[in-house]
N, C-alpha and C positions, 0 to 999 in steps of 0.2 A: 789081713781080711782075705778072705777066698774069693776070688775070682770063676766067673761060672765057666766051665769047659765050654759051652757052646760057641765062644768067641772063636775056638780054633776054624770053625767050621766056614766062617766068613773071611778066611785069608785071601780069597779070590779075588777081593770087593777093595784092596788096597794096591796102591800103587807109592813107590818112594825113590826120592833121591837123593843121594849122597854125596855132597859137596866138601869136602876136606881140604882145606887150605893148608893146615898143617896137621900131619896126622901124628905129631909128637904134642899136640896142643893139650892142655888142662883144661880148657873151656869149650865146653860142647853143649849147645841148645838145640830144643828139639824145636819143630813149628808141626801144626796141624791146621790146612786150610781147606774152606770149602771149594770143592774142585770146581765151582765157577767162578771162583776167586782168583784169576790167574796175576791181577795187579799187585793181590798182595803180596803172590810170590815174588814179584819184580821189587816194588819196595823194600822187601824184607832183605833179600838179596842185597838191594843197593843200599842199605843201613848197616848189614854188616861188611859191605867194601868199605864203606866211610869210616867205620872206626877202627877195622884195621890198619888204614893208613893213618891214623890218628895215635901216633905214639905216646902221645901225653894221657892218654887214658889209661890202654893197657900196656905199656912200654913195649916190651920184648913177644909180649904173649898176644896170640891171635885169637880170634872166633871160631871155632868149625859149629857146623848146624847140619841137620837132617830137617827134610822135609817130606810131608805127606799131604795127599789128596783125599777128601772123603768125601761122601755123600752126605750134607748136613743134617737131612732127615732120617739118616743113621746111626743111633748111637750105640749099635753095638761093633760097626764097624771102626768109628771114631776111638771105642775104649780099646778094641785090638792094634790099632795103630799106635795107640798113645801107648801100650804095653811093647810093644817092638823096640819102641826109643826108650822108652826108659831101660830096656834091657841092653843097650847098647850103651848105656850110660850118659846122663843130661842133667846140667844144674838146674834145668829150669826148663818149663813146658809152656810155649805159644801157641794158643790156639785162636780161631779168628772163623767160627760157625754161628750157626742158630743156637736159639734156646733148645730146639729139642734134645743135642746130644753134649749141649755143654752141660747140665746138671749129671749124667754119667761121666764127664771127665772130672767134675767135682770130686765126685765120688773117690773116683780112682786117685786123685791126687793128696785126698786127705788119706789114704789107704798108703799109700806109696812113700808120703812127706816130700813131694816133687812140689815145688812151687809152682805154679800156674797161672799165668795171667789171660786170663780170657776179656777177647776183645767181640763183642756181641754184633753179628753182622747179620741183615736185613736182606732178604731175597729181591735183588729186581731194585735195587733202591727203595722198597717200600717202608714207610715210618715203621720206626722199632714199636715193639710193645715189650712190658715189663718181663722179663725171663722169670722172675720169680724164683732166683738161688737160694736154698735152704743156707741162712747164715747161723751160726752157734757162736754162743761166747767163751766158749772153751778154745784151746791154744791148737784144734785140730783141723781147724779151717785154712787150707793153704790155696785157695783161689781167692787171686785180686782181681776185681772188676776194672778194667782199663778206663773203660767207656762210663762217662757218669751216668748216673740211673735217668732213666725216660721221663721226663719233666714236660711232657705233651698237655696233658691233662691239666697243670697248672697255668702253663702259658696260655693256652685257648681259652681257660676260663676269667684270667686275667683280660685279656682282647675282648673276649665278647662281653664282658661286664664295662668295659672302657668305652665302647662304642653304643652301650646301652639296647643291646638285642635283644628283642624277646620272643622272635620267631624265624627260626632258620632251620636249612636241611644238613647232612651231612654226609656227603658221598665218599665210600671208598672201594679200592680197589679188590681183586677178586686174591691178592696176597695179604692183605693186612689182617692182620687177629681183630676185630673190634671191640675183643676184650680188653683191649689196651686203654681204650676211653670209657670203660665202665664207671670210673672215679668221676669223670666231668660228667658223664650223662645223670650219674645220680646227683651230682650237687647244681646244675641247671634244673633237675626234676622237682628240690626242694625249694628253689628261687620261682618256680613258676613259670619257665621258660617252655615254649611250644619248639621241639627240638623234633625231626625226622630223620629217618636213616635211609642210604640207599647205597646198594651195592651196584659197581659198575660193572657190566661184562668187560671180558676181552672184544669183543666185538661190540664198538662202541653205537656203527652206522647203525647196524642191525637194532640193538639196544632204543635208538631216538624212533627207526622206523616204527618199529611195534607201539612207541608211544602213543606218534601220531595215529596209528590205525585202531588202536582201540580206544584210546578217548573220545569221549565229546567235545564240543565247541567246549562247554562250561566247565568240563572238567580240565582239558588241555589250559584254557585261562587260569585257572586255580591253581595249575602246577606251575604256569610262568609266574603268578606270584610265589610261590614258594621257593623259585628259584632265584629271586630279588636277593636273599642274604643265602648266602650258602660258605658250607665248609670242605676243602678237598682235601679228603688225607690218603694221598696217594704219592706213587713215586712220579716223579718230572716228565716220563714221558708220556703215563697214561694222561697226566693233567693236561698236556698241550692237545693231545686228541679229542679230549673230551672237551675242552674251551672251544678248538676249534668246530667242532661238530654243532654244538650248543649256539653260537653265534652266528654259523651257516643256517640253520634252521630256523633262526629267528624266536629259538626259546627264552631269549634274557634280552633285555632293554641297556641302555646307557645309565638308567639308574641304578642298575643292581651293585651289589658288593659284595666279592666273594673274598674267602681267607683259605690258601694254602699254606699248608705247616708240614713241613719235613726237614731234617737233618741235613739229607744230601741233597739240599741244592745248590750249584753253585752258581756262578757268573753267568754263563752262557744261557744253562736255561733261566736264569731270571728275566735277562732281556728276549728270551724266545716266549714267554707266558705273558711278560706284558705286552709284546705286538699282536700276540692273537687276541687277547683279552678285549673288550671294552666296560664301560662303566668304570667301576672302582677295585683295586686289587691289593691287598695285603698279602705280603709274602712272610712267612717266618720260617728262620733256617737258625743252624748252629754257626757261630763264628769264631773265628779264633785270631787274635793279636797279632798282628803286624808290627814290625819295627817301621818307627817312622825315616829313620835314615838308610835309603834304599841299598847303602853300601856293607849293610848288617844285618840285611834279612838274610843270608845264609850262614850267619854266625850264630851258635847260642854257648857263650862260653868260650870255652878252649875250644870248641867242636867245629867244624866246617862242614856243611848240609850241601848235598851234590846238587849243583846248580838247576838241574832237571826239576828238582822237588821244591825248590826254594823262591824261583823265579817265575811271578806271576804269568810272564808271557809267553813261559813255553807249553807248549800243546799238553805235554805228559803231565803237567800240574795242573792246568785248568781243569782237567777230567779225572782229577785224583778224587777217589771217594773217602769220605771220613775215615772208614777203617784203616784205609790206608796210611793215613794222616800218623792214627796211634800205632800202626804197628811200626814203624819208622820209632814214633818215643818209647816204644816200651823196648825195642834193641838199644836205643841208647840209654834209658833207665838201667835196664840188665849190666850194661856195659858199665857204669857207674857204680853198679853194684858190685861186680866183679873187682873194679880195680880197690874197691874201701875195703873187700875181703883181702886183697892181696898186701893193701897197706897195713894190715893193721895184722898180717900172719898169722891169720885164724881159718886158712884154708882146708877144705873140707873135699878130699880127693873124689873121683865121680867115682860110682860105684854100680855093677850091673845089677839091674833087680830083673828078677822073675814076679811076674802078675798071677801067672797060670800054676805054679808050686804053692801046696800047700804049706801052711808057717812061714811063707816069706815073710822076712825083715824086711821093713823101711829102713830108708836112707838116714843114717845117722847126724847126717850135718846140713839134713832139710831145714828144720825149724832156725838152726843160725842163720842158713843163707836169707829164707824166707822172711825174719827180721831185719836183716838188713838191706832188703828191696824194700820193705814197708817205711822203714826209716830214711829211707831215701827219695832224692825229687830230682827230676831235671828240668830244665826250661826248652822246648822241642817245638815242632811243629803246632802242636795245640796247646800250647802255650805252659802251663807249669803242669805238669803230672806227676799227682802225690798222693798218698793213699790215707786214708783216714783210719780208724780204728774201726770200724766196718769189713775194713778191706774193699771199698769203693773209692772212685774218684769224686771228690766233690766240687770239682771246677769246672764249669759249664756256663757256656753265654749265648744268648742267643739275640738275633738281628731282626730287626721288626722293618721291613720294607713296605712301599706302597705308591700308590698312584692317586691322583685325584680324580673328581668325575670327570668324563669328558667323553665328546663322542667321536672323538678321532681315535685310530690304530696306533699303536709303538709311541705312546705318550710316554714321558722320562718319570724315571722311578727315581725316589728318593727315601732315606732312613728316615723313620719315624720315633724309634724308640728304641732301648734293648730293655733283656731281662735277664737277669739273672736269681737263682734262689736265695741269696742271701739280701740282696737289696730290693729285689723286686723289680718293678716297671720304673723305668728310667725314660721318660720324654711323653709327649703330646700324641694321643690318638686321635684327636680332635676332628671330626667328619666334617669336612669344608663343604662340602658338596659341591654346586655348582654357583654357589654365590652371585655375583652381579654380572655372571656371563652370559645374559640373554639378550643383548644390545644387538639390535637388529632381527631379532627373531620376530618374525608375524605370526600368531595362534590365531586360528580360526575358533571362534566361541558359539554354540550354538544356545538359545534358551527359551524360556517358555514366559510370556508372560503373567506374573502374579503380584500384585498390589501386596506390600510397598517392596518387593525384591529387586522386581524388574516392573519399568513401566515405561510406553514410549512418551519422551519430554519433546521432540518436534519430529516433525514429520511435513518435511517441504516436497512438492514435486518434484523429480529429480533429481534427487539430494539424498544421501544413505540417511536412513533415521537414527536418530539420537536417543537412548534410553538412560532411566537414572533409576533410582531405587538403591536399596541399602545392598543387595549385592553387587551392584553396577560400583558402588563407593569401594567396597572389597577387591573387588576386581582393579580398579584404580591404584589402590592403594598397593597391591602387587607389583601393577605394570610400572608406577612409578620407582619402586623400590629396584628392581630386578632388572627394568630395562627395556620391555619388550612391547609390542604393540599388538594389536588383536582385533579383528573383524567380526561383528556379531551379526545371527541373526536369528529369525526365530524357527522353531520345526515346525515342519510342513504340519504336520496333524496336530499342534499345539496340545501334547499331550508328554507328561515326563517320560511315560516308558512303562511296558508291561510284557512280559515274556506271550509268546503266541502260540498256537498251537503245533506250528512247526518246529517250534526252537529258537525261530528270531525275536530281535526284541523291535517295539516301535518307538514312536517319539524320541524324548531328547537324549536317550540313553542309546536307541537303534544309532542313531547319528554318530555316538561315538563307536558302536562295535563296529558298525561300518566303514569308519576310519575319514567319514564324511567331515568331522571336526576332532580341531583337537582337545578342548575342552568343553563343558560343559557347567552353566550357573544358572542356578535361580531359586526357588523355596524348594529345593531337592534335596530329600530326606537319605542318608544312611541308612542302608537296606541289607541284609544279608545275600538276598537274591540279587541286587544292584551290582553288590561288590564281587560274587561271581563270572562277571563281564566285564565290568570297568573297575579303575583303581578311585579311590579318593582320597583327599586331602582329609586332614585332622577337624573335627567340628570347628565351623566359626561361630556358630549360636545353637545353642541347645532348643529341641524340639518336642512340642507336646501338642497333647489333642485340645483343641477345645470346642466350644458349640456358639452359635450365634443365634441369637433370640431377639423378639422385638420386643420393645418396652410394651407393660402395658398401659393402653390409652387412659388419658384423663375424660374420662366423661364429663360434659356441659351439660350441670341440673340448672333449670331455669330457678328453680324452686330450692337453691340448695339454702335460702335463708331461714328454710323450714328441717334442717338435716339436722340440725343439733337434739331433736325430741322426736321421736319415733311416734309415726301415725296413731297408734294407742295413744300416745302419751296426749299426743293434741287432742284426738276426742274425749279424753277425760279432762283435760283443762277447759275443753269449750262446755263438757256438763256440768264441769264444777261453777262457772260462771252462770249458768241458768239457774243449777240447784239454788246457789246463793242468792242469787237476787229473788228468787221465788221466797227463800227463808226471810229476807228483809222484808220482802212486803208482806208477808204473812204476822211477823212478828208486829208491824205497827198495824195491821188491820186488827190484831187483837186486842191489843194495848194501845191505842190511837196515841200518839204525842201529840205536846200541846206546841202550837206553831207561834211562834214570835208574830206581833202586830207588823205587819207588811209584808210577811214573807210571802211570794209567790208561789212556792214550790209544795206541789201535791203529792200525796204517797200512794200514787197508783204503781202498777206492777210495769207498766212499761218506765215510769221513772226510775224505778227499783233496780230495774234490769241495765239501766243505761248509767245509773252510778255506781254499780258495781264494775261494770266494765270501766269506766273510766280510772275508778282507782286502782285496775287490776294492771292497765297501760302506763299506770303512774301518770293521768293527766287532773289529777285533784277533784273537786265538783265543791257544790256548797254541800254541808252534813248539817240537814236539820232534824236530825234524829236524837233525841234528847233520851231514849227511855234505856234504861241499864241493859236488855236482851240485847238490844239493837247495837248498842256500841261493842258490848262484847263480840258480838258475833263479826262485825266489820273491824274487832282489832286482830281478832284471828287470821278473817280475808288478810287484811294487808299485808301480815308477817307470811301469809302462804304466797302472796304475790310479790313479796320482795325476794323469796329464795328462789323464786320461781325464776322469775325475769334477770336475776342475775345468774344461773344457772345457765339461762338462754344467752347472755351474754357471753359468757366465758366460753361455752361450747361454740358459738356462733364464730368466734374469732379464732379458736382451733381449726374449726373445720373449712374457713376461708383461707389459712394458711397451710398447712399441711394437709398432703396428699396421703390416707392410708390406706391406698388400693398395694396390697403384696401380692407377690408371684411364689407359684409353691416351688418351683422350679430351682434351687438355688444349687446345684451338683450334678455330674453326671450320671451318678446315681438314682437321682431323682428324676432326671430324662427318662431312662431306661425302666421306670418302674409304672409311670404312665403312658399311657395310649391317648390322650386327647389330642396333644399335638404330634404329627407325625415328622421323622427327622429322617434324616440321609445325608448324604455325601457324594463326592465325585466317582461317580463307576470305575473302576479296576484301578483307582488310584491306590498311592500305600497308606491312605487311612482305611481307604474299603478293605484290603487285603490284610491290613492290621486288625482290624474288628473280624475279619471271617475266619483269621487263623485262631484267635483269641475264642471264638465263639462256637467254633466247631472243634477245638480241643476238649476233650472229654476229661481229663486230667485240670483244666482250668479250676480252682477252687474258687474265683469270684463270680456269680452268674450274670453279673452285669452284661459280660461281652455276649453272654449266649441269648439273651433278652434284647441287646441292642440289633445281633445281627438277625433276629427272626423280623423285627422291624424295618431293616435296612434291605432284606434278601426278599419282603414280599415282589410277587411276581417278577420273582428273579430278577429282583432289584431295580428294574424299569419303572416300578411306581412311587418311590420315595428317593430317588437318586437324580442326580443333575450330572451333564456330561463337562460341563466348565464349574469352574467356583465361582463366576460372578451370577452365574444363574443361579447358584443357591442361594447368592445374597440376595438376588431380587426377589426371589419366592421368601425369604423369610420377610421383606419387607413391606411386600404386599398379601401377604398371604398368612395364612395359620401353617406354622412351618418352623423347624431348628434344622440350624445345618451345621454339620459335624466336618471340622476341618482343620488346617494348623493352626494353631492357638494364635501365631504371631501374625497371621494374615489375617486372622477376624478383628485382634484386638486395633488393628492399625484400621480397619472399616470403622469399628463402632469408635474411634476418637476421630476421625476426619468426617463422621456423617453430619452433615447441617443442621439436621431435623434431632441430632444425639434419641433416635429411636430404637439404638442396639442398646443390647448387653451380652459380656460373654460372659461364660464359665469353664473351668477347664479342669486339666489335673496337672498338678504344680509339681509334679516327678517327671524329670526329662528322662526320660530314657533313649532317647537318640540323638540326633543333630544332625545339620543343617552342613552339607558338606560341598566340595567343588568338584566334580566328577572329571577325570581324564581317560586318555586309552590306556587299555591293559599294559603295561609296562611302558609307561610314559617316563621319559626323565625327571618330569617338570615335579611329580608326586610330593618327594621330600623336600624340596627346596621351596614348593608352596607351602607345606605343613611347618616348615619353621620358620617362615615368614608368618603366618598366619597367629604364631605360637608367641611370637614377636609383637603384634598388635595387643593381642589380649594381653602378654604381661605389664607393655607400658600404657595401659589405658586407652590406646587409638580405638578401638573395636568399641567399647562403651559410650565414647563421644560419636562414633558411627550410628548406634543405635539407638541413642537421644535424640538422632536428629530425628529420626522416622519413627520413634515412639517415643513421646513427651512424656514425662511425669507428669505435669499439670497441665492437661489438655480441656479444652471447652467441655467435656462429655465425661460423665462416670462410666467405666468401665464395666462394673461390676454392681451397679445398682440396677435395678427390675424396674423402675418408677423414675420420672423424670425429676432430678432434684435440684433442678438449673432455675435461680432465682432473680427478680429483677427489684431488689430495694424491698422487697416483700410489700410491692403496691398492688392492690387488686384491680381486674378489671370489670367490666361492666356485664360480664358474663355470670359473675360474681354472685351480681344484683338483681339481674335482671328479672326476678320472680318479685321482689321488692316493688319494681315498678311495674309490673303486672299486676299486681294487688292495687296499687293506688289505683292505676287506670282502672280496672275494675269498679272500686269506690267511686271513681268520678263518675264513671258512666251509670253504673245504679244510683247515683245520687240526682244525675238529671233525671235519668227515668221516672224515679220518685216524684221529682220537682214536678215536671209534666205532669204526673198524676194527680197528684195536689191539686197544682192547678183546676186541670179540668173537674176534678172534683168539688171544688169550693165554686168553681161557676155555673153547677147544674144545682148544687146546693142553695146557691144566694137567689136564683128565681122563686124559690118558694117560701121567701122570709119577708116581714116587712122591710120598709126603708131604714136604713141607719140610723136618718136623721128621727124618725119618730120612736123608733126604739129608744134610742137613746135620751130622748127627752122624757118618755114614761117612765123608764128605769130610774132616771134621775128624781123625780118627783115621788115616785114611792118609796125610794131610798129615804131622801128626806123626812117624808112622814112616818114611817119608820122607826129613825133614828129617835125623833121627836117624841116618839112613844113608848118605847122602851129602849132601855141603853143593850148594844147588841154586841158581843165578840164573833168576829166574825175567824172565821176558819178556814182556810183553803185545803181541798180535798182534790188530789191532780186527775184531770178528765173528767168531773162532775158540775162543774161548774154551780156549787150548791150552797147556799147558806143556812148558817144556822147561827139562832140566835135566843138566848136564853134571859128573861126579865131579870133583872137584879133585885134577889131577896123573893120572887114569887114560885120559882120552880117553872117558871111558865117557859115551851119550846115550842118556836113557828118556822118552819121552812116555806119557801116558795121558790118557785125557778127566776133564774135572772132575763128581768125582763117583763113577768109576772105579777098581777095581783097576789097579796097574799092573802092566804086563805085563812077560815076563823079557826080557833082552837076546838 
């Protein structure tokens, strides 16, 4: 392979240290270290010294070496130094540099057939990123990666999944290559996680100060919420400074949870990080097995390690980097490989190689030496060091340490689990949160009175008010489980809270923003605007918008008995009675019927009308009509009367027991389409803002909200809106009005109304929920949310709901009419008209009786006395009976006698009481 001649120009950038323990040694290795890794050189020399003292491995042979330092970001210099080492004659090349120069050394080693043991090193302890060395399946790959591959992506993903994080931020220092976690970012994005990235500058104090200067209060609170879950990918020194700054500036609270991941975190770093942090801290670092027997810590097989490296109490060992440990094990591995070659007597002497010459030949013994190194393995400071077929070290173990939540600094740390690429996670990362660690804590609770969520149950002068309601029951359940106490008060302005023109908040939310209360609870809905300034627990009840309307009142009709038939039908029936009566009279007048002897009924128009009416109301009567036409007429009339009376009876029963008043408003869509009933809500409330946002959104497909907003916003909202929910409820009860408000509140009002005068309509889709509000960054949010989920899971929350919203209430929530019945009994109101008709008939009959009495008295003064008239009539009648046999025929209303002589055809008539006229 031909090497670039330009490498000669860079010879001024290298420095080299020669250390020859034995000038005649056949074992010579070269080493290239980053110029900032002075400790790598110290450990390398210590390892060579320990092995040269161990006669069991190399016997009489000694290792000689050459070390050179290069700029890790200058691959040309690294190649030039490697060429110089190969020119001296080396059996293997050890390098501890970054990825920038590793690729160049790989190409050179492949060309010269020199085994190259590469130990990846990161700058200033920053987490590693994958180097991406090109591997081939051919036998010309002479570079072996001593450090295992970078598994940070796999470990972070497993831990984040175990914690069930959905939203977090990743902080990384300026030295880290963010491409190292690209695989992790791709996977979490596919799982729908919300991940933010932020680079931490070297001047952390200036960075934090800039945040406070440039961000508004809402944006700063949103940033605090983002910091609640964070992953730190940075060197330990930067992590310590960053944690200190954010804690001192109050950017994080006690409920935060941060994960720090870095292979290069030692025990001293762990203690310092825990001491400076608050909340919960999880630390992920690479760990190595330590012998349980203390006396065997410095022994690995037949080799003894220097106590400065294996004693955990030694200051030098405490501050060792991972690359230092792998350098020592690399030298130990090479020594064992050399020992194997010497035993097999397959030794290939070193050759001086020239990288610059054209047509330079590689080392002939390189392949044999490489195979011996790959097949070998040692147990050292990093555990088992061996190589797979791909030339990499597969043995790696990660240790997961952590603390629980707490408000005190310097909490203890414990081991949570471990991870390796073979078995994965071993251990439990259960997020224990605060648990019952709230004994003795007294929380200040702000609320707004809203039935049935919060109500005053007792108000004794001189004593604190006592409250009850669904939200109070939920708060008591949390208090009993977590052990805290609370003091409750009502928001001064009796409002839930909305943003003001100056950016501040009023109401319940404002009390939390200004830190005057710890938590807020009532019928408080979770909205994006509120979440920008306060924290919310998970919803403890679903929320939907409903409408409260007044039931259609049942009007009292005195003449309900006439309701089964229409007025026109009644007129037709009355006309039919008159018409049939007239027809009966005419039929009898045209074809007079023969009356039976002694019958007192006459066929006058009055009697015909009375008979037809009597048969219609099914009161019967004497039927003197014997003609066929009259009987056919009466048969049809009786059938007609039967059908009419039966229909009337059936309809009257239905009308007296069932109210057929139906409302046209059965949904919110129906409400929005009409303008007869005005409707509104509480001004500046969450419902008001919800309708406003939907109604003014030009991309909203449903026109319902725009129609509702036009009604609600009349006169800038002052015409149809109210200041409090109770005012809206009263307005519905005593006026023509519909109140748009929380469906749960309205259902409670409708259920408990003593008159059952309300009914509700609403949207069945719950797009939001009721939650408990806390101060931004409150440490109690997660523990409250966890307990609420437990209450919902075990059914306790449903029991609390049924207490305030019973399934079988006295009133029907959704019926627009009053369906409450009392055994089907009819009241006096239903029959008032019947009694009125009876009373009118009585009054009219009395009046007619008085009129008849007056008329008879007046008429009686003009006729002879009754005795004389009676005697004369009897005489006349007797005489006429003796003269002709007569057949009396009674004609109604005329008092006329008709007689016919038997066999003579003689017809005579006379007035009652008068003499008979001559024929």
